[in-house]
C-alpha positions in Angstrom: 3.5 0.8 -30.8 4.0 2.1 -27.4 5.9 0.2 -24.8 5.1 0.2 -21.1 6.6 -1.2 -18.0 3.9 -2.5 -15.6 4.4 -3.6 -12.0 1.9 -6.1 -10.6 2.4 -7.5 -7.0 6.0 -6.6 -7.1 6.6 -8.3 -10.4 7.7 -6.1 -13.4 6.3 -6.9 -16.9 7.0 -5.2 -20.2 4.1 -4.8 -22.6 3.7 -3.3 -26.0 0.3 -1.6 -26.9 -0.8 -0.7 -30.4 -3.6 1.9 -30.8 -6.3 0.9 -33.3 -8.2 3.4 -35.4 -12.0 3.6 -35.1 -12.5 1.8 -38.5 -9.9 -0.9 -37.8 -11.4 -4.3 -37.7 -10.5 -6.4 -34.6 -9.0 -9.7 -35.7 -9.9 -12.8 -33.7 -8.4 -16.2 -34.1 -10.6 -19.2 -34.5 -9.9 -21.9 -31.8 -7.7 -24.7 -33.1 -9.4 -28.0 -33.4 -8.6 -30.3 -30.5 -7.5 -33.8 -31.6 -9.5 -36.7 -30.2 -7.4 -38.5 -27.5 -6.0 -41.8 -28.5 -7.7 -44.5 -26.3 -4.5 -46.6 -26.4 -2.5 -43.8 -24.9 -2.5 -43.4 -21.1 -3.4 -40.0 -19.8 -0.4 -37.8 -18.7 -0.3 -36.4 -15.2 -1.1 -32.7 -14.8 1.8 -30.3 -15.4 1.9 -29.6 -11.7 2.7 -33.3 -10.8 5.7 -35.5 -11.5 6.7 -38.9 -10.3 8.6 -37.4 -7.4 6.2 -34.7 -6.2 4.0 -31.7 -6.9 5.2 -28.5 -8.5 3.7 -25.0 -8.5 1.6 -24.6 -11.7 2.3 -20.8 -11.6 4.1 -18.2 -9.5 2.2 -17.0 -6.4 2.0 -17.1 -2.6 1.2 -20.1 -0.5 -1.9 -19.4 1.6 -2.4 -22.7 3.3 -0.6 -26.1 3.5 -3.3 -28.7 4.3 -1.0 -31.8 4.6 2.0 -32.8 6.6 4.9 -35.3 6.1 3.8 -38.9 6.4 0.1 -38.1 5.7 -1.8 -40.4 3.4 -3.7 -38.6 0.6 -6.2 -39.7 -2.0 -6.3 -38.5 -5.6 -7.9 -35.1 -6.0 -7.5 -34.2 -2.3 -6.5 -30.6 -1.8 -2.8 -30.4 -0.6 -2.0 -26.7 -0.8 -3.9 -23.4 -1.6 -1.9 -21.1 -3.8 -2.8 -17.5 -4.4 -2.0 -16.2 -7.8 -3.4 -13.0 -9.5 -5.8 -12.5 -6.6 -7.3 -16.0 -7.1 -7.1 -19.0 -4.8 -5.9 -22.1 -6.6 -6.2 -25.5 -5.0 -3.2 -27.8 -5.7 -4.6 -31.3 -5.5 -3.0 -34.8 -5.2 -2.4 -36.3 -8.6 -2.8 -39.8 -7.2 -3.2 -41.8 -4.0 0.0 -41.8 -1.9 1.9 -40.7 1.2 3.3 -37.2 1.5 7.1 -37.3 1.8 8.5 -33.9 2.5 6.6 -30.6 2.5 8.9 -27.9 1.1 6.8 -24.8 1.6 4.8 -23.1 4.3 2.1 -20.4 4.5 3.2 -17.0 3.1 6.1 -18.4 1.0 6.4 -17.0 -2.5 6.9 -19.6 -5.1 7.9 -19.6 -8.7 6.3 -21.5 -11.6 7.4 -25.2 -11.6 8.9 -25.0 -8.1 8.7 -28.3 -6.1 6.2 -27.9 -3.3 6.2 -31.4 -1.8 7.3 -34.9 -2.5 5.5 -38.2 -2.5 
């Protein structure tokens, strides 16, 4: 196995690559069966939302902040646009509420699970 160090957008990653022979069979994993949701159980909030605010689902750069402190928002409304891996990701309100404090602004770099704003 060969090991490489790769830099992407200023972040350094270590990867290991194994060369396959021409006659080597590529192995694929069958997708695991997804259990049916229990109708008695309440759905969990997305991983980006908690009771106190909204967290970044992945590291990236804030492109736009579309809300301000004290603003009322509805569930599913776009709050922030986050660029990660050259893709724009909309961070949406997990529920109806009022924005408490906005902790980021355009061009800020954020880490995964960083608190972006409070409700």
